[in-house]
N, CA, C and O atoms as CSV, one atom per row, in Angstrom:
chain,resi,resn,atom,element,x,y,z
A,1,MET,N,N,93.490,85.862,59.044
A,1,MET,CA,C,93.676,86.394,60.438
A,1,MET,C,C,95.351,86.157,61.056
A,1,MET,O,O,96.037,85.140,60.953
A,2,ASN,N,N,95.703,87.469,61.712
A,2,ASN,CA,C,97.112,87.387,62.005
A,2,ASN,C,C,97.491,86.307,63.181
A,2,ASN,O,O,96.615,85.859,63.920
A,3,ASN,N,N,98.548,86.016,63.266
A,3,ASN,CA,C,98.750,84.949,64.463
A,3,ASN,C,C,99.369,85.830,65.599
A,3,ASN,O,O,100.298,86.635,65.534
A,4,ILE,N,N,98.572,85.441,66.685
A,4,ILE,CA,C,98.996,86.265,68.026
A,4,ILE,C,C,99.651,85.491,68.854
A,4,ILE,O,O,99.299,84.315,68.940
A,5,LYS,N,N,100.675,85.951,69.592
A,5,LYS,CA,C,101.684,85.168,70.184
A,5,LYS,C,C,101.550,85.825,71.862
A,5,LYS,O,O,101.391,86.996,72.209
A,6,LEU,N,N,101.665,84.750,72.583
A,6,LEU,CA,C,101.567,85.314,73.934
A,6,LEU,C,C,102.948,84.922,74.513
A,6,LEU,O,O,103.361,83.762,74.514
A,7,ILE,N,N,103.690,86.080,75.052
A,7,ILE,CA,C,104.786,85.879,75.622
A,7,ILE,C,C,104.847,86.044,77.133
A,7,ILE,O,O,104.421,87.053,77.695
A,8,VAL,N,N,105.516,84.780,77.911
A,8,VAL,CA,C,105.254,84.912,78.966
A,8,VAL,C,C,106.886,84.983,79.780
A,8,VAL,O,O,107.822,84.427,79.206
A,9,ASN,N,N,107.097,85.599,80.945
A,9,ASN,CA,C,108.332,85.789,81.296
A,9,ASN,C,C,109.089,86.270,80.425
A,9,ASN,O,O,109.983,85.497,80.080
A,10,ASN,N,N,109.073,87.718,79.701
A,10,ASN,CA,C,109.592,88.289,78.838
A,10,ASN,C,C,110.913,88.806,79.517
A,10,ASN,O,O,110.849,89.409,80.588
A,11,ASP,N,N,112.044,88.577,78.921
A,11,ASP,CA,C,113.333,88.988,79.847
A,11,ASP,C,C,113.704,90.360,79.103
A,11,ASP,O,O,114.861,90.712,79.333
A,12,VAL,N,N,113.109,91.056,78.414
A,12,VAL,CA,C,113.649,92.402,77.934
A,12,VAL,C,C,113.448,93.374,79.141
A,12,VAL,O,O,112.468,93.464,79.879
A,13,LYS,N,N,114.622,94.082,79.160
A,13,LYS,CA,C,114.832,94.874,80.210
A,13,LYS,C,C,113.763,95.948,80.312
A,13,LYS,O,O,113.633,96.725,79.365
A,14,LYS,N,N,112.943,96.061,81.447
A,14,LYS,CA,C,112.048,97.073,81.514
A,14,LYS,C,C,112.757,98.497,81.861
A,14,LYS,O,O,113.762,98.530,82.571
A,15,GLU,N,N,112.219,99.567,81.361
A,15,GLU,CA,C,112.644,100.820,81.909
A,15,GLU,C,C,112.195,101.036,83.476
A,15,GLU,O,O,111.170,100.513,83.913
A,16,LYS,N,N,112.945,101.746,84.173
A,16,LYS,CA,C,112.533,102.295,85.426
A,16,LYS,C,C,111.147,102.846,85.287
A,16,LYS,O,O,110.761,103.399,84.257
A,17,GLU,N,N,110.341,102.661,86.458
A,17,GLU,CA,C,108.913,103.387,86.507
A,17,GLU,C,C,109.161,104.819,86.816
A,17,GLU,O,O,109.938,105.018,87.750
A,18,ILE,N,N,108.666,105.837,86.230
A,18,ILE,CA,C,108.617,106.890,86.389
A,18,ILE,C,C,107.648,107.476,86.988
A,18,ILE,O,O,107.032,108.273,86.280
A,19,PHE,N,N,107.249,107.345,88.192
A,19,PHE,CA,C,106.157,107.773,88.925
A,19,PHE,C,C,106.151,107.371,90.423
A,19,PHE,O,O,107.163,106.837,90.876
A,20,PHE,N,N,105.117,107.583,91.194
A,20,PHE,CA,C,105.092,107.194,92.401
A,20,PHE,C,C,104.594,105.724,92.581
A,20,PHE,O,O,103.748,105.251,91.821
A,21,PHE,N,N,105.070,105.112,93.471
A,21,PHE,CA,C,104.664,103.564,93.779
A,21,PHE,C,C,103.345,103.652,94.649
A,21,PHE,O,O,103.068,104.634,95.337
A,22,LYS,N,N,102.664,102.664,94.555
A,22,LYS,CA,C,101.419,102.385,95.316
A,22,LYS,C,C,101.357,103.157,96.539
A,22,LYS,O,O,100.571,104.081,96.748
A,23,LYS,N,N,102.256,102.708,97.350
A,23,LYS,CA,C,102.265,102.994,98.831
A,23,LYS,C,C,102.493,104.458,98.917
A,23,LYS,O,O,101.770,105.073,99.700
A,24,GLU,N,N,103.486,105.190,98.157
A,24,GLU,CA,C,103.843,106.564,98.352
A,24,GLU,C,C,102.689,107.323,97.790
A,24,GLU,O,O,102.543,108.449,98.265
A,25,LEU,N,N,101.764,106.911,96.798
A,25,LEU,CA,C,100.643,107.711,96.307
A,25,LEU,C,C,99.610,107.523,97.210
A,25,LEU,O,O,98.777,108.425,97.299
A,26,GLN,N,N,99.477,106.363,98.016
A,26,GLN,CA,C,98.357,106.037,98.776
A,26,GLN,C,C,98.494,107.316,100.159
A,26,GLN,O,O,97.636,108.020,100.691
A,27,CYS,N,N,99.918,107.186,100.371
A,27,CYS,CA,C,100.177,108.235,101.744
A,27,CYS,C,C,99.896,109.674,101.360
A,27,CYS,O,O,99.422,110.495,102.145
A,28,ILE,N,N,100.193,109.903,100.211
A,28,ILE,CA,C,99.869,111.295,99.548
A,28,ILE,C,C,98.442,111.742,99.407
A,28,ILE,O,O,98.027,112.840,99.779
A,29,LEU,N,N,97.702,110.768,98.818
A,29,LEU,CA,C,96.144,110.903,98.754
A,29,LEU,C,C,95.554,110.831,99.935
A,29,LEU,O,O,94.522,111.479,100.111
A,30,ASN,N,N,96.116,109.999,101.016
A,30,ASN,CA,C,95.269,110.246,102.509
A,30,ASN,C,C,95.379,111.635,102.926
A,30,ASN,O,O,94.409,112.240,103.381
A,31,LEU,N,N,96.672,112.229,102.768
A,31,LEU,CA,C,96.935,113.475,103.305
A,31,LEU,C,C,96.067,114.628,102.374
A,31,LEU,O,O,95.581,115.676,102.800
A,32,TYR,N,N,96.031,114.187,101.189
A,32,TYR,CA,C,95.230,115.334,100.322
A,32,TYR,C,C,93.750,115.234,100.785
A,32,TYR,O,O,93.087,116.261,100.930
A,33,ALA,N,N,93.176,113.875,101.042
A,33,ALA,CA,C,91.838,114.035,101.615
A,33,ALA,C,C,91.418,114.563,102.596
A,33,ALA,O,O,90.328,115.135,102.621
A,34,LYS,N,N,92.253,114.466,103.646
A,34,LYS,CA,C,92.432,115.050,105.168
A,34,LYS,C,C,92.212,116.561,104.791
A,34,LYS,O,O,91.150,117.106,105.096
A,35,MET,N,N,93.152,117.205,104.165
A,35,MET,CA,C,93.281,118.557,103.878
A,35,MET,C,C,92.188,119.236,103.012
A,35,MET,O,O,91.965,120.443,103.101
A,36,VAL,N,N,91.456,118.338,102.096
A,36,VAL,CA,C,90.296,118.700,101.330
A,36,VAL,C,C,89.350,118.815,102.371
A,36,VAL,O,O,88.741,119.882,102.442
A,37,SER,N,N,89.097,117.890,103.227
A,37,SER,CA,C,88.023,117.886,104.250
A,37,SER,C,C,88.200,119.107,105.191
A,37,SER,O,O,87.182,119.668,105.596
A,38,ASN,N,N,89.546,119.600,105.603
A,38,ASN,CA,C,89.683,120.895,106.306
A,38,ASN,C,C,89.193,122.105,105.400
A,38,ASN,O,O,88.830,123.146,105.946
A,39,GLY,N,N,89.183,121.973,104.029
A,39,GLY,CA,C,89.119,123.234,103.140
A,39,GLY,C,C,90.182,123.759,102.933
A,39,GLY,O,O,90.174,124.942,102.591
A,40,SER,N,N,91.357,123.097,103.063
A,40,SER,CA,C,92.618,123.843,102.951
A,40,SER,C,C,93.078,123.768,101.391
A,40,SER,O,O,93.617,124.689,100.778
A,41,TRP,N,N,92.761,122.512,100.888
A,41,TRP,CA,C,93.379,122.386,99.419
A,41,TRP,C,C,92.042,122.037,98.566
A,41,TRP,O,O,91.010,121.492,98.957
A,42,LYS,N,N,92.393,122.534,97.247
A,42,LYS,CA,C,91.072,122.375,96.419
A,42,LYS,C,C,91.234,121.608,95.108
A,42,LYS,O,O,90.337,121.150,94.401
A,43,ASP,N,N,92.855,121.548,94.879
A,43,ASP,CA,C,92.876,120.570,93.472
A,43,ASP,C,C,94.126,120.265,93.211
A,43,ASP,O,O,94.943,121.123,93.543
A,44,TYR,N,N,94.491,119.399,92.766
A,44,TYR,CA,C,95.787,118.535,92.529
A,44,TYR,C,C,96.266,118.125,91.137
A,44,TYR,O,O,95.349,117.816,90.377
A,45,SER,N,N,97.334,118.066,90.706
A,45,SER,CA,C,97.898,117.427,89.529
A,45,SER,C,C,99.301,116.880,89.747
A,45,SER,O,O,100.043,117.191,90.679
A,46,PHE,N,N,99.609,115.884,88.605
A,46,PHE,CA,C,100.742,115.566,88.779
A,46,PHE,C,C,101.768,116.031,87.402
A,46,PHE,O,O,101.354,116.249,86.264
A,47,THR,N,N,102.998,116.097,87.803
A,47,THR,CA,C,104.014,116.333,86.891
A,47,THR,C,C,105.035,115.525,86.955
A,47,THR,O,O,105.518,115.227,88.047
A,48,THR,N,N,105.602,114.964,85.601
A,48,THR,CA,C,106.696,114.155,85.601
A,48,THR,C,C,107.655,114.731,84.710
A,48,THR,O,O,107.467,115.618,83.876
A,49,GLY,N,N,108.875,114.015,85.037
A,49,GLY,CA,C,110.121,114.634,84.301
A,49,GLY,C,C,111.148,113.506,84.436
A,49,GLY,O,O,110.940,112.451,85.035
A,50,ILE,N,N,112.264,113.844,83.821
A,50,ILE,CA,C,113.492,112.988,83.798
A,50,ILE,C,C,113.969,112.691,85.424
A,50,ILE,O,O,114.354,111.626,85.907
A,51,LYS,N,N,113.810,113.962,86.054
A,51,LYS,CA,C,114.581,113.792,87.323
A,51,LYS,C,C,113.653,113.798,88.547
A,51,LYS,O,O,113.931,113.299,89.637
A,52,GLU,N,N,112.794,114.274,88.303
A,52,GLU,CA,C,111.561,114.269,89.296
A,52,GLU,C,C,110.091,114.014,88.897
A,52,GLU,O,O,109.679,114.304,87.774
A,53,VAL,N,N,109.250,113.419,89.930
A,53,VAL,CA,C,107.774,113.461,89.950
A,53,VAL,C,C,107.195,114.141,90.618
A,53,VAL,O,O,107.666,113.937,91.736
A,54,SER,N,N,106.133,115.154,90.723
A,54,SER,CA,C,105.624,115.881,91.739
A,54,SER,C,C,104.055,115.733,91.801
A,54,SER,O,O,103.349,115.652,90.796
A,55,PHE,N,N,103.686,115.713,92.841
A,55,PHE,CA,C,102.227,115.893,93.235
A,55,PHE,C,C,101.719,117.469,93.765
A,55,PHE,O,O,101.758,117.809,94.948
A,56,ASN,N,N,101.307,118.221,92.804
A,56,ASN,CA,C,101.136,119.456,92.901
A,56,ASN,C,C,99.728,119.773,93.602
A,56,ASN,O,O,98.683,119.203,93.286
A,57,ILE,N,N,99.848,120.858,94.699
A,57,ILE,CA,C,98.557,120.930,95.253
A,57,ILE,C,C,98.076,122.530,94.781
A,57,ILE,O,O,98.971,123.358,94.612
A,58,TYR,N,N,96.877,122.861,94.612
A,58,TYR,CA,C,96.507,124.034,94.270
A,58,TYR,C,C,95.276,124.568,95.442
A,58,TYR,O,O,94.550,123.817,96.093
A,59,HIS,N,N,95.289,125.997,95.483
A,59,HIS,CA,C,94.257,126.389,96.090
A,59,HIS,C,C,93.152,126.720,95.514
A,59,HIS,O,O,92.119,126.753,96.183
A,60,ARG,N,N,93.149,127.060,94.029
A,60,ARG,CA,C,92.311,127.070,93.224
A,60,ARG,C,C,92.645,126.762,92.044
A,60,ARG,O,O,93.807,127.099,91.816
A,61,ALA,N,N,92.048,126.181,91.041
A,61,ALA,CA,C,92.420,125.297,90.002
A,61,ALA,C,C,93.132,126.292,88.957
A,61,ALA,O,O,93.987,125.849,88.190
A,62,SER,N,N,92.772,127.595,88.947
A,62,SER,CA,C,93.324,128.401,87.807
A,62,SER,C,C,94.646,129.074,88.115
A,62,SER,O,O,95.215,129.825,87.323
A,63,ASP,N,N,95.156,128.714,89.475
A,63,ASP,CA,C,96.502,129.271,90.012
A,63,ASP,C,C,97.416,128.545,89.592
A,63,ASP,O,O,97.215,127.518,88.944
A,64,LYS,N,N,98.913,129.135,90.017
A,64,LYS,CA,C,99.933,128.045,90.206
A,64,LYS,C,C,99.896,127.212,91.206
A,64,LYS,O,O,99.088,127.533,92.078
A,65,PRO,N,N,100.637,126.009,91.436
A,65,PRO,CA,C,100.472,125.019,92.630
A,65,PRO,C,C,101.121,125.575,93.732
A,65,PRO,O,O,102.263,125.947,93.464
A,66,VAL,N,N,100.782,125.745,94.831
A,66,VAL,CA,C,101.099,126.413,95.851
A,66,VAL,C,C,102.054,125.740,96.774
A,66,VAL,O,O,102.748,126.340,97.596
A,67,LEU,N,N,102.038,124.180,96.541
A,67,LEU,CA,C,102.830,123.357,97.347
A,67,LEU,C,C,103.230,122.237,96.300
A,67,LEU,O,O,102.416,121.881,95.448
A,68,LYS,N,N,104.068,121.876,96.352
A,68,LYS,CA,C,104.640,120.409,95.658
A,68,LYS,C,C,105.309,119.265,96.661
A,68,LYS,O,O,106.074,119.340,97.623
A,69,ILE,N,N,104.686,118.226,96.008
A,69,ILE,CA,C,105.442,117.108,97.196
A,69,ILE,C,C,106.231,116.327,96.198
A,69,ILE,O,O,105.588,115.599,95.442
A,70,LEU,N,N,107.654,116.373,96.075
A,70,LEU,CA,C,108.553,115.757,94.924
A,70,LEU,C,C,108.802,114.519,95.263
A,70,LEU,O,O,108.539,114.162,96.411
A,71,LYS,N,N,109.277,113.752,94.469
A,71,LYS,CA,C,109.968,112.640,94.461
A,71,LYS,C,C,111.174,112.750,93.505
A,71,LYS,O,O,111.021,112.703,92.284
A,72,ASN,N,N,112.397,112.901,94.106
A,72,ASN,CA,C,113.320,113.116,93.442
A,72,ASN,C,C,114.132,111.742,92.758
A,72,ASN,O,O,114.612,110.912,93.530
A,73,LEU,N,N,114.228,111.596,91.552
A,73,LEU,CA,C,114.582,110.250,91.035
A,73,LEU,C,C,116.126,110.019,90.987
A,73,LEU,O,O,116.760,108.963,90.993
A,74,LYS,N,N,116.559,111.361,90.936
A,74,LYS,CA,C,118.353,111.292,91.061
A,74,LYS,C,C,118.812,112.282,92.211
A,74,LYS,O,O,119.373,113.353,91.979
A,75,PRO,N,N,118.545,111.857,93.341
A,75,PRO,CA,C,118.850,112.648,94.346
A,75,PRO,C,C,120.709,112.843,94.326
A,75,PRO,O,O,121.516,111.971,94.006
A,76,ARG,N,N,120.959,114.020,94.699
A,76,ARG,CA,C,122.365,114.166,95.200
A,76,ARG,C,C,122.873,113.492,96.533
A,76,ARG,O,O,123.929,112.862,96.583
A,77,TYR,N,N,122.176,113.646,97.422
A,77,TYR,CA,C,122.239,113.315,98.684
A,77,TYR,C,C,120.910,112.467,99.019
A,77,TYR,O,O,119.827,112.634,98.458
A,78,PHE,N,N,121.199,111.478,100.088
A,78,PHE,CA,C,120.444,110.627,100.569
A,78,PHE,C,C,118.798,111.044,100.912
A,78,PHE,O,O,117.761,110.488,100.550
A,79,ASN,N,N,118.992,112.116,101.661
A,79,ASN,CA,C,117.885,112.948,102.211
A,79,ASN,C,C,117.051,114.050,101.326
A,79,ASN,O,O,116.179,114.808,101.752
A,80,GLU,N,N,117.482,113.956,100.153
A,80,GLU,CA,C,116.908,114.804,99.289
A,80,GLU,C,C,115.894,113.906,98.223
A,80,GLU,O,O,115.477,114.364,97.159
A,81,ARG,N,N,115.576,112.457,98.769
A,81,ARG,CA,C,114.704,111.852,97.970
A,81,ARG,C,C,113.380,112.165,97.797
A,81,ARG,O,O,112.753,111.815,96.797
A,82,TYR,N,N,112.859,112.867,98.794
A,82,TYR,CA,C,111.264,113.268,98.695
A,82,TYR,C,C,111.435,114.735,99.363
A,82,TYR,O,O,112.173,114.831,100.344
A,83,LEU,N,N,110.773,115.883,98.856
A,83,LEU,CA,C,110.804,117.227,98.967
A,83,LEU,C,C,109.427,117.748,99.163
A,83,LEU,O,O,108.414,117.200,98.729
A,84,ILE,N,N,109.469,118.873,99.863
A,84,ILE,CA,C,108.217,119.601,99.729
A,84,ILE,C,C,108.735,121.144,99.318
A,84,ILE,O,O,109.620,121.695,99.972
A,85,LYS,N,N,108.201,121.673,98.360
A,85,LYS,CA,C,108.390,122.839,97.961
A,85,LYS,C,C,107.488,123.741,97.716
A,85,LYS,O,O,106.433,123.328,97.234
A,86,ASP,N,N,107.618,125.024,97.941
A,86,ASP,CA,C,106.492,126.033,97.873
A,86,ASP,C,C,106.459,126.471,96.218
A,86,ASP,O,O,107.014,125.880,95.292
A,87,LYS,N,N,105.700,127.590,96.168
A,87,LYS,CA,C,105.153,127.843,94.772
A,87,LYS,C,C,106.227,128.563,94.135
A,87,LYS,O,O,106.152,128.800,92.930
A,88,ASN,N,N,107.298,128.965,94.869
A,88,ASN,CA,C,108.600,129.705,94.154
A,88,ASN,C,C,109.903,128.940,94.111
A,88,ASN,O,O,111.042,129.369,93.925
A,89,GLY,N,N,109.425,127.559,94.351
A,89,GLY,CA,C,110.552,126.451,94.192
A,89,GLY,C,C,111.510,126.410,95.452
A,89,GLY,O,O,112.546,125.750,95.366
A,90,PHE,N,N,111.209,127.079,96.603
A,90,PHE,CA,C,112.060,126.944,97.845
A,90,PHE,C,C,111.738,125.602,98.404
A,90,PHE,O,O,110.617,125.092,98.390
A,91,ILE,N,N,112.725,125.125,98.854
A,91,ILE,CA,C,112.655,123.494,99.588
A,91,ILE,C,C,112.201,123.911,101.127
A,91,ILE,O,O,113.000,124.492,101.862
A,92,LEU,N,N,110.945,123.594,101.533
A,92,LEU,CA,C,110.588,123.593,102.732
A,92,LEU,C,C,110.951,122.567,103.966
A,92,LEU,O,O,111.137,122.776,105.165
A,93,LYS,N,N,110.971,121.492,103.249
A,93,LYS,CA,C,111.389,120.186,103.835
A,93,LYS,C,C,112.119,118.860,103.062
A,93,LYS,O,O,111.722,118.625,101.921
A,94,LYS,N,N,112.874,118.232,103.478
A,94,LYS,CA,C,113.181,117.053,102.927
A,94,LYS,C,C,113.610,115.908,103.690
A,94,LYS,O,O,114.049,116.065,104.829
A,95,SER,N,N,113.510,114.665,103.108
A,95,SER,CA,C,113.665,113.529,103.771
A,95,SER,C,C,113.867,112.429,102.616
A,95,SER,O,O,113.590,112.524,101.420
A,96,GLU,N,N,114.424,111.371,103.318
A,96,GLU,CA,C,114.532,110.169,102.569
A,96,GLU,C,C,113.509,109.232,102.677
A,96,GLU,O,O,113.603,108.159,102.080
A,97,ASN,N,N,112.458,109.529,103.426
A,97,ASN,CA,C,111.226,108.635,103.833
A,97,ASN,C,C,109.850,109.425,103.723
A,97,ASN,O,O,109.473,110.228,104.577
A,98,LEU,N,N,109.243,109.147,102.728
A,98,LEU,CA,C,108.120,109.928,102.383
A,98,LEU,C,C,106.953,109.871,103.531
A,98,LEU,O,O,106.184,110.822,103.672
A,99,ASN,N,N,106.888,108.911,104.194
A,99,ASN,CA,C,105.974,108.657,105.601
A,99,ASN,C,C,106.296,109.535,106.603
A,99,ASN,O,O,105.418,110.291,107.018
A,100,GLN,N,N,107.474,109.570,107.095
A,100,GLN,CA,C,108.262,110.471,107.818
A,100,GLN,C,C,108.137,111.944,107.445
A,100,GLN,O,O,107.981,112.862,108.251
A,101,LEU,N,N,108.230,112.056,106.062
A,101,LEU,CA,C,108.071,113.624,105.719
A,101,LEU,C,C,106.854,114.343,105.906
A,101,LEU,O,O,106.801,115.514,106.283
A,102,ILE,N,N,105.551,113.374,105.542
A,102,ILE,CA,C,104.451,113.654,105.562
A,102,ILE,C,C,103.913,113.887,107.070
A,102,ILE,O,O,103.361,114.914,107.465
A,103,ASN,N,N,104.146,112.893,107.723
A,103,ASN,CA,C,103.813,112.783,109.184
A,103,ASN,C,C,104.521,113.771,110.161
A,103,ASN,O,O,103.968,114.078,111.218
A,104,LYS,N,N,105.640,114.230,109.845
A,104,LYS,CA,C,106.376,115.206,110.737
A,104,LYS,C,C,106.213,116.667,110.328
A,104,LYS,O,O,106.556,117.595,111.062
A,105,THR,N,N,105.747,116.803,109.283
A,105,THR,CA,C,105.004,118.316,108.675
A,105,THR,C,C,103.876,118.550,109.437
A,105,THR,O,O,103.021,117.721,109.750
A,106,SER,N,N,103.924,119.875,109.754
A,106,SER,CA,C,102.747,120.251,110.523
A,106,SER,C,C,102.071,121.171,109.440
A,106,SER,O,O,102.467,122.291,109.118
A,107,TRP,N,N,101.022,120.528,108.953
A,107,TRP,CA,C,100.434,120.938,107.600
A,107,TRP,C,C,99.412,122.360,107.988
A,107,TRP,O,O,99.180,123.378,107.334
A,108,ASP,N,N,98.992,121.952,109.202
A,108,ASP,CA,C,98.192,123.375,109.544
A,108,ASP,C,C,98.933,124.588,109.709
A,108,ASP,O,O,98.298,125.638,109.610
A,109,LYS,N,N,100.253,124.641,109.960
A,109,LYS,CA,C,101.062,125.661,110.147
A,109,LYS,C,C,101.281,126.133,108.523
A,109,LYS,O,O,101.265,127.326,108.217
A,110,LEU,N,N,101.429,125.359,107.805
A,110,LEU,CA,C,101.474,125.735,106.228
A,110,LEU,C,C,100.408,126.442,105.788
A,110,LEU,O,O,99.319,125.878,105.685
A,111,LYS,N,N,100.563,127.785,105.462
A,111,LYS,CA,C,99.179,128.455,105.008
A,111,LYS,C,C,99.283,128.758,103.600
A,111,LYS,O,O,100.391,129.172,103.257
A,112,LEU,N,N,98.569,128.676,102.867
A,112,LEU,CA,C,98.359,128.876,101.537
A,112,LEU,C,C,98.205,130.301,101.329
A,112,LEU,O,O,97.085,130.786,101.489
A,113,VAL,N,N,99.401,131.202,100.919
A,113,VAL,CA,C,99.408,132.640,100.537
A,113,VAL,C,C,99.106,132.961,99.189
A,113,VAL,O,O,99.730,132.395,98.292
A,114,LYS,N,N,98.219,133.807,98.929
A,114,LYS,CA,C,97.898,134.098,97.378
A,114,LYS,C,C,99.314,135.364,96.992
A,114,LYS,O,O,99.420,135.846,95.864
């Protein structure tokens, strides 16, 4: 039988986590639940990359995402940490704080256009 070693307090450098943190994801999923109950949003997915992580929102599962909530991992400016983009890639809103971005956006006025 192989010897199994338990390593505690490993000092090896951990790579930066490339995803949303728990509080960020909770904020986004609370918004998603609210919009699903309205009937506005139908499905979601995640996309990860070297420079950004995105929460993609779909009107139908077979379509392209109509909105993207992005976390920019390497922003050029401090206010470009979190972005909301439409399906064509145009930036609708940007902020350095995700809670402010989600709370100050009037989601009822953003219509999902086919």
